[in-house]
KOLLUMKE-404026 format. One record per residue: x, y, z of N, C-alpha, C, O, CB in turn. Coordinates in Angstrom, 1 decimal. Glycine has a CB too. Layout:
% residues N
<r><n_xx>X</n_xx><n_yy>Y</n_yy><n_zz>Z</n_zz><ca_xx>X</ca_xx><ca_yy>Y</ca_yy><ca_zz>Z</ca_zz><c_xx>X</c_xx><c_yy>Y</c_yy><c_zz>Z</c_zz><o_xx>X</o_xx><o_yy>Y</o_yy><o_zz>Z</o_zz><cb_xx>X</cb_xx><cb_yy>Y</cb_yy><cb_zz>Z</cb_zz></r>
...
//
This chain:
% residues 60
<r><n_xx>0.8</n_xx><n_yy>-1.2</n_yy><n_zz>0.0</n_zz><ca_xx>0.0</ca_xx><ca_yy>0.0</ca_yy><ca_zz>0.0</ca_zz><c_xx>0.9</c_xx><c_yy>1.2</c_yy><c_zz>0.0</c_zz><o_xx>1.9</o_xx><o_yy>1.3</o_yy><o_zz>0.7</o_zz><cb_xx>-1.0</cb_xx><cb_yy>0.0</cb_yy><cb_zz>1.2</cb_zz></r>
<r><n_xx>0.5</n_xx><n_yy>2.2</n_yy><n_zz>-0.8</n_zz><ca_xx>1.3</ca_xx><ca_yy>3.4</ca_yy><ca_zz>-0.8</ca_zz><c_xx>1.2</c_xx><c_yy>4.2</c_yy><c_zz>0.5</c_zz><o_xx>0.1</o_xx><o_yy>4.1</o_yy><o_zz>1.1</o_zz><cb_xx>0.9</cb_xx><cb_yy>4.3</cb_yy><cb_zz>-2.0</cb_zz></r>
<r><n_xx>2.2</n_xx><n_yy>5.0</n_yy><n_zz>0.8</n_zz><ca_xx>2.2</ca_xx><ca_yy>5.7</ca_yy><ca_zz>2.0</ca_zz><c_xx>1.0</c_xx><c_yy>6.7</c_yy><c_zz>2.1</c_zz><o_xx>0.4</o_xx><o_yy>6.9</o_yy><o_zz>3.1</o_zz><cb_xx>3.5</cb_xx><cb_yy>6.5</cb_yy><cb_zz>2.2</cb_zz></r>
<r><n_xx>0.6</n_xx><n_yy>7.3</n_yy><n_zz>1.0</n_zz><ca_xx>-0.5</ca_xx><ca_yy>8.3</ca_yy><ca_zz>1.0</ca_zz><c_xx>-1.8</c_xx><c_yy>7.6</c_yy><c_zz>1.3</c_zz><o_xx>-2.7</o_xx><o_yy>8.3</o_yy><o_zz>1.8</o_zz><cb_xx>-0.6</cb_xx><cb_yy>9.0</cb_yy><cb_zz>-0.4</cb_zz></r>
<r><n_xx>-1.9</n_xx><n_yy>6.3</n_yy><n_zz>1.0</n_zz><ca_xx>-3.2</ca_xx><ca_yy>5.6</ca_yy><ca_zz>1.3</ca_zz><c_xx>-3.3</c_xx><c_yy>5.3</c_yy><c_zz>2.8</c_zz><o_xx>-4.4</o_xx><o_yy>5.3</o_yy><o_zz>3.3</o_zz><cb_xx>-3.2</cb_xx><cb_yy>4.3</cb_yy><cb_zz>0.5</cb_zz></r>
<r><n_xx>-2.2</n_xx><n_yy>5.2</n_yy><n_zz>3.5</n_zz><ca_xx>-2.3</ca_xx><ca_yy>4.9</ca_yy><ca_zz>4.9</ca_zz><c_xx>-2.2</c_xx><c_yy>6.1</c_yy><c_zz>5.8</c_zz><o_xx>-2.6</o_xx><o_yy>6.1</o_yy><o_zz>6.9</o_zz><cb_xx>-1.2</cb_xx><cb_yy>3.9</cb_yy><cb_zz>5.3</cb_zz></r>
<r><n_xx>-1.8</n_xx><n_yy>7.2</n_yy><n_zz>5.3</n_zz><ca_xx>-1.6</ca_xx><ca_yy>8.4</ca_yy><ca_zz>6.0</ca_zz><c_xx>-2.9</c_xx><c_yy>9.0</c_yy><c_zz>6.6</c_zz><o_xx>-2.9</o_xx><o_yy>9.3</o_yy><o_zz>7.8</o_zz><cb_xx>-1.0</cb_xx><cb_yy>9.5</cb_yy><cb_zz>5.2</cb_zz></r>
<r><n_xx>-4.0</n_xx><n_yy>9.1</n_yy><n_zz>5.9</n_zz><ca_xx>-5.2</ca_xx><ca_yy>9.7</ca_yy><ca_zz>6.5</ca_zz><c_xx>-5.7</c_xx><c_yy>8.9</c_yy><c_zz>7.7</c_zz><o_xx>-6.1</o_xx><o_yy>9.4</o_yy><o_zz>8.7</o_zz><cb_xx>-6.3</cb_xx><cb_yy>9.7</cb_yy><cb_zz>5.4</cb_zz></r>
<r><n_xx>-5.6</n_xx><n_yy>7.5</n_yy><n_zz>7.6</n_zz><ca_xx>-6.1</ca_xx><ca_yy>6.7</ca_yy><ca_zz>8.8</ca_zz><c_xx>-5.2</c_xx><c_yy>7.0</c_yy><c_zz>10.0</c_zz><o_xx>-5.7</o_xx><o_yy>7.0</o_yy><o_zz>11.1</o_zz><cb_xx>-6.1</cb_xx><cb_yy>5.2</cb_yy><cb_zz>8.4</cb_zz></r>
<r><n_xx>-3.9</n_xx><n_yy>7.1</n_yy><n_zz>9.7</n_zz><ca_xx>-2.9</ca_xx><ca_yy>7.3</ca_yy><ca_zz>10.8</ca_zz><c_xx>-3.2</c_xx><c_yy>8.7</c_yy><c_zz>11.4</c_zz><o_xx>-3.1</o_xx><o_yy>8.8</o_yy><o_zz>12.7</o_zz><cb_xx>-1.5</cb_xx><cb_yy>7.3</cb_yy><cb_zz>10.3</cb_zz></r>
<r><n_xx>-3.5</n_xx><n_yy>9.7</n_yy><n_zz>10.6</n_zz><ca_xx>-3.9</ca_xx><ca_yy>11.0</ca_yy><ca_zz>11.1</ca_zz><c_xx>-5.2</c_xx><c_yy>10.9</c_yy><c_zz>12.0</c_zz><o_xx>-5.3</o_xx><o_yy>11.6</o_yy><o_zz>13.0</o_zz><cb_xx>-4.1</cb_xx><cb_yy>12.0</cb_yy><cb_zz>10.0</cb_zz></r>
<r><n_xx>-6.1</n_xx><n_yy>10.1</n_yy><n_zz>11.5</n_zz><ca_xx>-7.4</ca_xx><ca_yy>10.0</ca_yy><ca_zz>12.3</ca_zz><c_xx>-7.1</c_xx><c_yy>9.4</c_yy><c_zz>13.7</c_zz><o_xx>-7.7</o_xx><o_yy>9.7</o_yy><o_zz>14.7</o_zz><cb_xx>-8.4</cb_xx><cb_yy>9.1</cb_yy><cb_zz>11.5</cb_zz></r>
<r><n_xx>-6.2</n_xx><n_yy>8.4</n_yy><n_zz>13.7</n_zz><ca_xx>-5.8</ca_xx><ca_yy>7.8</ca_yy><ca_zz>15.0</ca_zz><c_xx>-5.2</c_xx><c_yy>8.8</c_yy><c_zz>15.9</c_zz><o_xx>-5.6</o_xx><o_yy>8.8</o_yy><o_zz>17.1</o_zz><cb_xx>-4.8</cb_xx><cb_yy>6.6</cb_yy><cb_zz>14.7</cb_zz></r>
<r><n_xx>-4.3</n_xx><n_yy>9.6</n_yy><n_zz>15.4</n_zz><ca_xx>-3.7</ca_xx><ca_yy>10.6</ca_yy><ca_zz>16.3</ca_zz><c_xx>-4.7</c_xx><c_yy>11.6</c_yy><c_zz>16.7</c_zz><o_xx>-4.6</o_xx><o_yy>12.1</o_yy><o_zz>17.9</o_zz><cb_xx>-2.5</cb_xx><cb_yy>11.3</cb_yy><cb_zz>15.5</cb_zz></r>
<r><n_xx>-5.6</n_xx><n_yy>12.0</n_yy><n_zz>15.9</n_zz><ca_xx>-6.6</ca_xx><ca_yy>13.0</ca_yy><ca_zz>16.2</ca_zz><c_xx>-7.5</c_xx><c_yy>12.4</c_yy><c_zz>17.3</c_zz><o_xx>-7.9</o_xx><o_yy>13.1</o_yy><o_zz>18.3</o_zz><cb_xx>-7.5</cb_xx><cb_yy>13.4</cb_yy><cb_zz>15.0</cb_zz></r>
<r><n_xx>-7.9</n_xx><n_yy>11.1</n_yy><n_zz>17.2</n_zz><ca_xx>-8.7</ca_xx><ca_yy>10.5</ca_yy><ca_zz>18.3</ca_zz><c_xx>-8.0</c_xx><c_yy>10.5</c_yy><c_zz>19.6</c_zz><o_xx>-8.6</o_xx><o_yy>10.9</o_yy><o_zz>20.6</o_zz><cb_xx>-9.1</cb_xx><cb_yy>9.1</cb_yy><cb_zz>17.9</cb_zz></r>
<r><n_xx>-6.7</n_xx><n_yy>10.2</n_yy><n_zz>19.6</n_zz><ca_xx>-6.0</ca_xx><ca_yy>10.2</ca_yy><ca_zz>20.9</ca_zz><c_xx>-5.9</c_xx><c_yy>11.6</c_yy><c_zz>21.4</c_zz><o_xx>-6.0</o_xx><o_yy>11.8</o_yy><o_zz>22.6</o_zz><cb_xx>-4.6</cb_xx><cb_yy>9.6</cb_yy><cb_zz>20.6</cb_zz></r>
<r><n_xx>-5.7</n_xx><n_yy>12.6</n_yy><n_zz>20.6</n_zz><ca_xx>-5.6</ca_xx><ca_yy>14.0</ca_yy><ca_zz>21.0</ca_zz><c_xx>-6.9</c_xx><c_yy>14.5</c_yy><c_zz>21.6</c_zz><o_xx>-6.9</o_xx><o_yy>15.2</o_yy><o_zz>22.6</o_zz><cb_xx>-5.2</cb_xx><cb_yy>14.9</cb_yy><cb_zz>19.9</cb_zz></r>
<r><n_xx>-8.0</n_xx><n_yy>14.1</n_yy><n_zz>21.0</n_zz><ca_xx>-9.3</ca_xx><ca_yy>14.5</ca_yy><ca_zz>21.5</ca_zz><c_xx>-9.6</c_xx><c_yy>14.0</c_yy><c_zz>22.9</c_zz><o_xx>-10.1</o_xx><o_yy>14.7</o_yy><o_zz>23.7</o_zz><cb_xx>-10.5</cb_xx><cb_yy>14.0</cb_yy><cb_zz>20.5</cb_zz></r>
<r><n_xx>-9.2</n_xx><n_yy>12.7</n_yy><n_zz>23.1</n_zz><ca_xx>-9.6</ca_xx><ca_yy>12.1</ca_yy><ca_zz>24.4</ca_zz><c_xx>-8.6</c_xx><c_yy>12.4</c_yy><c_zz>25.5</c_zz><o_xx>-8.9</o_xx><o_yy>12.4</o_yy><o_zz>26.7</o_zz><cb_xx>-9.6</cb_xx><cb_yy>10.6</cb_yy><cb_zz>24.2</cb_zz></r>
<r><n_xx>-7.3</n_xx><n_yy>12.7</n_yy><n_zz>25.1</n_zz><ca_xx>-6.3</ca_xx><ca_yy>13.0</ca_yy><ca_zz>26.1</ca_zz><c_xx>-6.7</c_xx><c_yy>14.2</c_yy><c_zz>27.0</c_zz><o_xx>-7.1</o_xx><o_yy>15.3</o_yy><o_zz>26.5</o_zz><cb_xx>-5.0</cb_xx><cb_yy>13.3</cb_yy><cb_zz>25.4</cb_zz></r>
<r><n_xx>-6.6</n_xx><n_yy>14.1</n_yy><n_zz>28.3</n_zz><ca_xx>-6.9</ca_xx><ca_yy>15.2</ca_yy><ca_zz>29.2</ca_zz><c_xx>-8.3</c_xx><c_yy>15.2</c_yy><c_zz>29.7</c_zz><o_xx>-8.6</o_xx><o_yy>15.9</o_yy><o_zz>30.7</o_zz><cb_xx>-6.6</cb_xx><cb_yy>16.4</cb_yy><cb_zz>28.6</cb_zz></r>
<r><n_xx>-9.2</n_xx><n_yy>14.4</n_yy><n_zz>29.2</n_zz><ca_xx>-10.5</ca_xx><ca_yy>14.3</ca_yy><ca_zz>29.7</ca_zz><c_xx>-10.6</c_xx><c_yy>13.5</c_yy><c_zz>31.0</c_zz><o_xx>-9.7</o_xx><o_yy>12.7</o_yy><o_zz>31.2</o_zz><cb_xx>-11.5</cb_xx><cb_yy>13.7</cb_yy><cb_zz>28.6</cb_zz></r>
<r><n_xx>-11.6</n_xx><n_yy>13.8</n_yy><n_zz>31.8</n_zz><ca_xx>-11.8</ca_xx><ca_yy>13.0</ca_yy><ca_zz>33.0</ca_zz><c_xx>-12.2</c_xx><c_yy>11.6</c_yy><c_zz>32.7</c_zz><o_xx>-12.8</o_xx><o_yy>11.3</o_yy><o_zz>31.7</o_zz><cb_xx>-12.9</cb_xx><cb_yy>13.6</cb_yy><cb_zz>33.9</cb_zz></r>
<r><n_xx>-11.7</n_xx><n_yy>10.7</n_yy><n_zz>33.5</n_zz><ca_xx>-12.0</ca_xx><ca_yy>9.2</ca_yy><ca_zz>33.3</ca_zz><c_xx>-13.5</c_xx><c_yy>9.0</c_yy><c_zz>33.7</c_zz><o_xx>-13.9</o_xx><o_yy>9.4</o_yy><o_zz>34.8</o_zz><cb_xx>-11.1</cb_xx><cb_yy>8.4</cb_yy><cb_zz>34.2</cb_zz></r>
<r><n_xx>-14.2</n_xx><n_yy>8.3</n_yy><n_zz>32.8</n_zz><ca_xx>-15.6</ca_xx><ca_yy>8.0</ca_yy><ca_zz>33.1</ca_zz><c_xx>-15.8</c_xx><c_yy>6.8</c_yy><c_zz>34.1</c_zz><o_xx>-16.9</o_xx><o_yy>6.6</o_yy><o_zz>34.6</o_zz><cb_xx>-16.4</cb_xx><cb_yy>7.8</cb_yy><cb_zz>31.8</cb_zz></r>
<r><n_xx>-14.7</n_xx><n_yy>6.1</n_yy><n_zz>34.3</n_zz><ca_xx>-14.7</ca_xx><ca_yy>4.9</ca_yy><ca_zz>35.2</ca_zz><c_xx>-14.5</c_xx><c_yy>5.3</c_yy><c_zz>36.7</c_zz><o_xx>-15.1</o_xx><o_yy>4.7</o_yy><o_zz>37.6</o_zz><cb_xx>-13.7</cb_xx><cb_yy>3.9</cb_yy><cb_zz>34.7</cb_zz></r>
<r><n_xx>-13.6</n_xx><n_yy>6.2</n_yy><n_zz>36.9</n_zz><ca_xx>-13.3</ca_xx><ca_yy>6.6</ca_yy><ca_zz>38.3</ca_zz><c_xx>-13.4</c_xx><c_yy>8.1</c_yy><c_zz>38.5</c_zz><o_xx>-13.4</o_xx><o_yy>8.8</o_yy><o_zz>37.5</o_zz><cb_xx>-11.8</cb_xx><cb_yy>6.0</cb_yy><cb_zz>38.7</cb_zz></r>
<r><n_xx>-13.4</n_xx><n_yy>8.6</n_yy><n_zz>39.7</n_zz><ca_xx>-13.6</ca_xx><ca_yy>10.0</ca_yy><ca_zz>39.9</ca_zz><c_xx>-12.3</c_xx><c_yy>10.7</c_yy><c_zz>40.0</c_zz><o_xx>-12.2</o_xx><o_yy>12.0</o_yy><o_zz>40.0</o_zz><cb_xx>-14.4</cb_xx><cb_yy>10.2</cb_yy><cb_zz>41.1</cb_zz></r>
<r><n_xx>-11.2</n_xx><n_yy>10.0</n_yy><n_zz>40.1</n_zz><ca_xx>-9.9</ca_xx><ca_yy>10.7</ca_yy><ca_zz>40.3</ca_zz><c_xx>-9.0</c_xx><c_yy>10.8</c_yy><c_zz>39.1</c_zz><o_xx>-8.1</o_xx><o_yy>11.6</o_yy><o_zz>39.1</o_zz><cb_xx>-9.1</cb_xx><cb_yy>9.9</cb_yy><cb_zz>41.3</cb_zz></r>
<r><n_xx>-9.3</n_xx><n_yy>10.0</n_yy><n_zz>38.1</n_zz><ca_xx>-8.4</ca_xx><ca_yy>9.9</ca_yy><ca_zz>36.9</ca_zz><c_xx>-8.6</c_xx><c_yy>10.9</c_yy><c_zz>35.8</c_zz><o_xx>-9.7</o_xx><o_yy>11.5</o_yy><o_zz>35.6</o_zz><cb_xx>-8.4</cb_xx><cb_yy>8.6</cb_yy><cb_zz>36.4</cb_zz></r>
<r><n_xx>-7.6</n_xx><n_yy>10.9</n_yy><n_zz>35.0</n_zz><ca_xx>-7.6</ca_xx><ca_yy>11.7</ca_yy><ca_zz>33.7</ca_zz><c_xx>-7.0</c_xx><c_yy>10.8</c_yy><c_zz>32.6</c_zz><o_xx>-6.1</o_xx><o_yy>10.0</o_yy><o_zz>32.9</o_zz><cb_xx>-6.8</cb_xx><cb_yy>13.1</cb_yy><cb_zz>33.9</cb_zz></r>
<r><n_xx>-7.6</n_xx><n_yy>10.9</n_yy><n_zz>31.4</n_zz><ca_xx>-7.2</ca_xx><ca_yy>10.1</ca_yy><ca_zz>30.3</ca_zz><c_xx>-5.9</c_xx><c_yy>10.6</c_yy><c_zz>29.8</c_zz><o_xx>-5.7</o_xx><o_yy>11.8</o_yy><o_zz>29.6</o_zz><cb_xx>-8.2</cb_xx><cb_yy>10.0</cb_yy><cb_zz>29.3</cb_zz></r>
<r><n_xx>-5.0</n_xx><n_yy>9.7</n_yy><n_zz>29.4</n_zz><ca_xx>-3.7</ca_xx><ca_yy>10.0</ca_yy><ca_zz>28.9</ca_zz><c_xx>-3.3</c_xx><c_yy>9.0</c_yy><c_zz>27.8</c_zz><o_xx>-3.7</o_xx><o_yy>7.8</o_yy><o_zz>27.9</o_zz><cb_xx>-2.6</cb_xx><cb_yy>10.1</cb_yy><cb_zz>29.9</cb_zz></r>
<r><n_xx>-2.4</n_xx><n_yy>9.4</n_yy><n_zz>26.9</n_zz><ca_xx>-1.9</ca_xx><ca_yy>8.4</ca_yy><ca_zz>25.9</ca_zz><c_xx>-1.0</c_xx><c_yy>7.4</c_yy><c_zz>26.6</c_zz><o_xx>-0.3</o_xx><o_yy>7.8</o_yy><o_zz>27.5</o_zz><cb_xx>-1.2</cb_xx><cb_yy>9.2</cb_yy><cb_zz>24.8</cb_zz></r>
<r><n_xx>-1.1</n_xx><n_yy>6.2</n_yy><n_zz>26.1</n_zz><ca_xx>-0.2</ca_xx><ca_yy>5.2</ca_yy><ca_zz>26.7</ca_zz><c_xx>-0.3</c_xx><c_yy>3.9</c_yy><c_zz>25.9</c_zz><o_xx>-0.6</o_xx><o_yy>4.0</o_yy><o_zz>24.7</o_zz><cb_xx>-0.7</cb_xx><cb_yy>4.8</cb_yy><cb_zz>28.1</cb_zz></r>
<r><n_xx>0.1</n_xx><n_yy>2.8</n_yy><n_zz>26.5</n_zz><ca_xx>0.1</ca_xx><ca_yy>1.5</ca_yy><ca_zz>25.8</ca_zz><c_xx>-0.7</c_xx><c_yy>0.6</c_yy><c_zz>26.7</c_zz><o_xx>-0.6</o_xx><o_yy>0.5</o_yy><o_zz>27.9</o_zz><cb_xx>1.5</cb_xx><cb_yy>1.0</cb_yy><cb_zz>25.6</cb_zz></r>
<r><n_xx>-1.6</n_xx><n_yy>-0.2</n_yy><n_zz>26.0</n_zz><ca_xx>-2.4</ca_xx><ca_yy>-1.2</ca_yy><ca_zz>26.7</ca_zz><c_xx>-2.3</c_xx><c_yy>-2.5</c_yy><c_zz>25.9</c_zz><o_xx>-2.7</o_xx><o_yy>-2.5</o_yy><o_zz>24.7</o_zz><cb_xx>-3.9</cb_xx><cb_yy>-0.8</cb_yy><cb_zz>26.9</cb_zz></r>
<r><n_xx>-1.8</n_xx><n_yy>-3.6</n_yy><n_zz>26.5</n_zz><ca_xx>-1.6</ca_xx><ca_yy>-4.8</ca_yy><ca_zz>25.8</ca_zz><c_xx>-0.8</c_xx><c_yy>-4.7</c_yy><c_zz>24.5</c_zz><o_xx>-1.2</o_xx><o_yy>-5.2</o_yy><o_zz>23.4</o_zz><cb_xx>-3.0</cb_xx><cb_yy>-5.5</cb_yy><cb_zz>25.5</cb_zz></r>
<r><n_xx>0.3</n_xx><n_yy>-3.9</n_yy><n_zz>24.5</n_zz><ca_xx>1.2</ca_xx><ca_yy>-3.7</ca_yy><ca_zz>23.4</ca_zz><c_xx>0.6</c_xx><c_yy>-2.9</c_yy><c_zz>22.2</c_zz><o_xx>1.1</o_xx><o_yy>-2.9</o_yy><o_zz>21.1</o_zz><cb_xx>1.7</cb_xx><cb_yy>-5.0</cb_yy><cb_zz>22.9</cb_zz></r>
<r><n_xx>-0.5</n_xx><n_yy>-2.2</n_yy><n_zz>22.5</n_zz><ca_xx>-1.2</ca_xx><ca_yy>-1.3</ca_yy><ca_zz>21.5</ca_zz><c_xx>-1.3</c_xx><c_yy>0.1</c_yy><c_zz>22.0</c_zz><o_xx>-1.4</o_xx><o_yy>0.3</o_yy><o_zz>23.2</o_zz><cb_xx>-2.6</cb_xx><cb_yy>-1.9</cb_yy><cb_zz>21.1</cb_zz></r>
<r><n_xx>-1.2</n_xx><n_yy>1.0</n_yy><n_zz>21.0</n_zz><ca_xx>-1.4</ca_xx><ca_yy>2.4</ca_yy><ca_zz>21.4</ca_zz><c_xx>-2.8</c_xx><c_yy>2.6</c_yy><c_zz>22.0</c_zz><o_xx>-3.8</o_xx><o_yy>2.0</o_yy><o_zz>21.5</o_zz><cb_xx>-1.2</cb_xx><cb_yy>3.4</cb_yy><cb_zz>20.2</cb_zz></r>
<r><n_xx>-2.9</n_xx><n_yy>3.4</n_yy><n_zz>23.0</n_zz><ca_xx>-4.2</ca_xx><ca_yy>3.5</ca_yy><ca_zz>23.7</ca_zz><c_xx>-4.3</c_xx><c_yy>4.8</c_yy><c_zz>24.4</c_zz><o_xx>-3.4</o_xx><o_yy>5.6</o_yy><o_zz>24.5</o_zz><cb_xx>-4.4</cb_xx><cb_yy>2.3</cb_yy><cb_zz>24.7</cb_zz></r>
<r><n_xx>-5.5</n_xx><n_yy>5.1</n_yy><n_zz>24.9</n_zz><ca_xx>-5.8</ca_xx><ca_yy>6.1</ca_yy><ca_zz>25.9</ca_zz><c_xx>-6.3</c_xx><c_yy>5.4</c_yy><c_zz>27.1</c_zz><o_xx>-7.3</o_xx><o_yy>4.7</o_yy><o_zz>27.1</o_zz><cb_xx>-6.9</cb_xx><cb_yy>7.2</cb_yy><cb_zz>25.3</cb_zz></r>
<r><n_xx>-5.6</n_xx><n_yy>5.6</n_yy><n_zz>28.2</n_zz><ca_xx>-5.9</ca_xx><ca_yy>5.0</ca_yy><ca_zz>29.5</ca_zz><c_xx>-6.0</c_xx><c_yy>6.0</c_yy><c_zz>30.6</c_zz><o_xx>-5.5</o_xx><o_yy>7.1</o_yy><o_zz>30.5</o_zz><cb_xx>-4.8</cb_xx><cb_yy>3.9</cb_yy><cb_zz>29.8</cb_zz></r>
<r><n_xx>-6.6</n_xx><n_yy>5.6</n_yy><n_zz>31.7</n_zz><ca_xx>-6.8</ca_xx><ca_yy>6.4</ca_yy><ca_zz>32.8</ca_zz><c_xx>-5.4</c_xx><c_yy>6.4</c_yy><c_zz>33.6</c_zz><o_xx>-4.9</o_xx><o_yy>5.4</o_yy><o_zz>33.8</o_zz><cb_xx>-7.9</cb_xx><cb_yy>6.0</cb_yy><cb_zz>33.7</cb_zz></r>
<r><n_xx>-5.0</n_xx><n_yy>7.6</n_yy><n_zz>34.0</n_zz><ca_xx>-3.7</ca_xx><ca_yy>7.7</ca_yy><ca_zz>34.8</ca_zz><c_xx>-3.9</c_xx><c_yy>7.2</c_yy><c_zz>36.2</c_zz><o_xx>-2.9</o_xx><o_yy>7.0</o_yy><o_zz>36.9</o_zz><cb_xx>-3.2</cb_xx><cb_yy>9.1</cb_yy><cb_zz>34.8</cb_zz></r>
<r><n_xx>-5.1</n_xx><n_yy>7.0</n_yy><n_zz>36.7</n_zz><ca_xx>-5.4</ca_xx><ca_yy>6.6</ca_yy><ca_zz>38.1</ca_zz><c_xx>-5.8</c_xx><c_yy>5.1</c_yy><c_zz>38.1</c_zz><o_xx>-5.1</o_xx><o_yy>4.3</o_yy><o_zz>38.8</o_zz><cb_xx>-6.5</cb_xx><cb_yy>7.4</cb_yy><cb_zz>38.7</cb_zz></r>
<r><n_xx>-6.8</n_xx><n_yy>4.7</n_yy><n_zz>37.4</n_zz><ca_xx>-7.3</ca_xx><ca_yy>3.3</ca_yy><ca_zz>37.5</ca_zz><c_xx>-6.7</c_xx><c_yy>2.4</c_yy><c_zz>36.4</c_zz><o_xx>-6.9</o_xx><o_yy>1.2</o_yy><o_zz>36.4</o_zz><cb_xx>-8.8</cb_xx><cb_yy>3.3</cb_yy><cb_zz>37.5</cb_zz></r>
<r><n_xx>-6.1</n_xx><n_yy>3.0</n_yy><n_zz>35.4</n_zz><ca_xx>-5.4</ca_xx><ca_yy>2.3</ca_yy><ca_zz>34.3</ca_zz><c_xx>-6.4</c_xx><c_yy>1.6</c_yy><c_zz>33.4</c_zz><o_xx>-6.0</o_xx><o_yy>0.7</o_yy><o_zz>32.6</o_zz><cb_xx>-4.4</cb_xx><cb_yy>1.4</cb_yy><cb_zz>34.8</cb_zz></r>
<r><n_xx>-7.7</n_xx><n_yy>2.0</n_yy><n_zz>33.4</n_zz><ca_xx>-8.7</ca_xx><ca_yy>1.4</ca_yy><ca_zz>32.5</ca_zz><c_xx>-8.5</c_xx><c_yy>2.0</c_yy><c_zz>31.1</c_zz><o_xx>-8.4</o_xx><o_yy>3.2</o_yy><o_zz>31.0</o_zz><cb_xx>-10.1</cb_xx><cb_yy>1.8</cb_yy><cb_zz>33.1</cb_zz></r>
<r><n_xx>-8.4</n_xx><n_yy>1.1</n_yy><n_zz>30.1</n_zz><ca_xx>-8.3</ca_xx><ca_yy>1.6</ca_yy><ca_zz>28.7</ca_zz><c_xx>-9.6</c_xx><c_yy>2.1</c_yy><c_zz>28.2</c_zz><o_xx>-10.7</o_xx><o_yy>1.5</o_yy><o_zz>28.5</o_zz><cb_xx>-7.7</cb_xx><cb_yy>0.5</cb_yy><cb_zz>27.8</cb_zz></r>
<r><n_xx>-9.6</n_xx><n_yy>3.3</n_yy><n_zz>27.5</n_zz><ca_xx>-10.8</ca_xx><ca_yy>3.8</ca_yy><ca_zz>26.9</ca_zz><c_xx>-10.8</c_xx><c_yy>3.6</c_yy><c_zz>25.4</c_zz><o_xx>-11.9</o_xx><o_yy>3.4</o_yy><o_zz>24.8</o_zz><cb_xx>-11.0</cb_xx><cb_yy>5.3</cb_yy><cb_zz>27.3</cb_zz></r>
<r><n_xx>-9.6</n_xx><n_yy>3.6</n_yy><n_zz>24.8</n_zz><ca_xx>-9.5</ca_xx><ca_yy>3.4</ca_yy><ca_zz>23.4</ca_zz><c_xx>-8.2</c_xx><c_yy>2.6</c_yy><c_zz>23.2</c_zz><o_xx>-7.2</o_xx><o_yy>2.8</o_yy><o_zz>23.8</o_zz><cb_xx>-9.5</cb_xx><cb_yy>4.7</cb_yy><cb_zz>22.6</cb_zz></r>
<r><n_xx>-8.3</n_xx><n_yy>1.6</n_yy><n_zz>22.3</n_zz><ca_xx>-7.1</ca_xx><ca_yy>0.9</ca_yy><ca_zz>21.8</ca_zz><c_xx>-7.1</c_xx><c_yy>0.9</c_yy><c_zz>20.3</c_zz><o_xx>-8.1</o_xx><o_yy>0.8</o_yy><o_zz>19.7</o_zz><cb_xx>-7.1</cb_xx><cb_yy>-0.6</cb_yy><cb_zz>22.3</cb_zz></r>
<r><n_xx>-5.9</n_xx><n_yy>1.1</n_yy><n_zz>19.7</n_zz><ca_xx>-5.7</ca_xx><ca_yy>1.2</ca_yy><ca_zz>18.3</ca_zz><c_xx>-5.0</c_xx><c_yy>-0.1</c_yy><c_zz>17.8</c_zz><o_xx>-3.9</o_xx><o_yy>-0.4</o_yy><o_zz>18.3</o_zz><cb_xx>-5.0</cb_xx><cb_yy>2.5</cb_yy><cb_zz>17.9</cb_zz></r>
<r><n_xx>-5.6</n_xx><n_yy>-0.7</n_yy><n_zz>16.8</n_zz><ca_xx>-5.0</ca_xx><ca_yy>-1.8</ca_yy><ca_zz>16.1</ca_zz><c_xx>-4.5</c_xx><c_yy>-1.4</c_yy><c_zz>14.8</c_zz><o_xx>-5.0</o_xx><o_yy>-0.5</o_yy><o_zz>14.1</o_zz><cb_xx>-5.9</cb_xx><cb_yy>-3.0</cb_yy><cb_zz>16.0</cb_zz></r>
<r><n_xx>-3.4</n_xx><n_yy>-2.1</n_yy><n_zz>14.3</n_zz><ca_xx>-2.9</ca_xx><ca_yy>-1.9</ca_yy><ca_zz>13.0</ca_zz><c_xx>-3.3</c_xx><c_yy>-3.1</c_yy><c_zz>12.2</c_zz><o_xx>-3.0</o_xx><o_yy>-4.2</o_yy><o_zz>12.6</o_zz><cb_xx>-1.4</cb_xx><cb_yy>-1.6</cb_yy><cb_zz>13.0</cb_zz></r>
<r><n_xx>-3.9</n_xx><n_yy>-2.9</n_yy><n_zz>11.0</n_zz><ca_xx>-4.3</ca_xx><ca_yy>-4.1</ca_yy><ca_zz>10.2</ca_zz><c_xx>-3.1</c_xx><c_yy>-4.9</c_yy><c_zz>9.8</c_zz><o_xx>-2.0</o_xx><o_yy>-4.3</o_yy><o_zz>9.5</o_zz><cb_xx>-5.1</cb_xx><cb_yy>-3.7</cb_yy><cb_zz>9.0</cb_zz></r>
<r><n_xx>-3.2</n_xx><n_yy>-6.2</n_yy><n_zz>9.8</n_zz><ca_xx>-2.0</ca_xx><ca_yy>-7.0</ca_yy><ca_zz>9.4</ca_zz><c_xx>-2.2</c_xx><c_yy>-7.5</c_yy><c_zz>8.0</c_zz><o_xx>-1.3</o_xx><o_yy>-8.2</o_yy><o_zz>7.5</o_zz><cb_xx>-1.8</cb_xx><cb_yy>-8.1</cb_yy><cb_zz>10.3</cb_zz></r>
//
C-alpha cells in the first residue's frame, strides 16, 4: 500500500488520541485520560485506575 493511502487513517488515529487526552475518566472519579500503551497497542488509558478507553490496532 502506498504511504499516501495509509496516512489519512494514521492522522485519524492521532486525532482521536488527542481529542480524548486530558478528559476526566468516566470509570473513576480521580483519573484523567492520557496516551499510553495497553496490551502492546497504542491506547488512551486512565492515569489513576489504568482502565483503557481506546485501543488502536494496525491491520495486518
